[in-house]
C-alpha positions, 0 to 999 in steps of 0.5 A: 602468317600460318595458313592451312594446306587445305581450305574450303573456298569458292571454285570458279570452275565448279561454281560451288564451295569445295575443298582446295589444296593451297600451294605457294607459287614459286617464281620461274626463271625470267626469259632472256628473250623478253623485251625488257631484258633485251633492252637492259642488255643493250643499255648496259653493254659498252661504257654507259654504266648502269641504266637505273639509279641504285635503290635508296633506303631499306627493303620493304618490311613485308614480302608478297606471297602468291598462292595457288588453290587447286580444287579437290573435285575438278583438279583445276587451279586458280590464283588469288590476289597476292597477300603481304606477310613477313613470314608465311607458313603452310600448316597441317 
């Protein structure tokens, strides 16, 4: 899927349609202090083995793409719902 780097869309902060810069959101490093990670370390320690079954079947054919829209006038950013695409490319 090809998408332009700038798009005119609704800004919830300005309350009008303005030009927005589109950028792809990168996944940040997961925190080691979150409850799920602490529980995972507890369960996998020792002789117990892996706590979940191995994933069956193949991967999904499409990946989720998360986009951040930054308003050109007020410089505030908002996110949209994830879209699914095999290939994603930002064009001029």
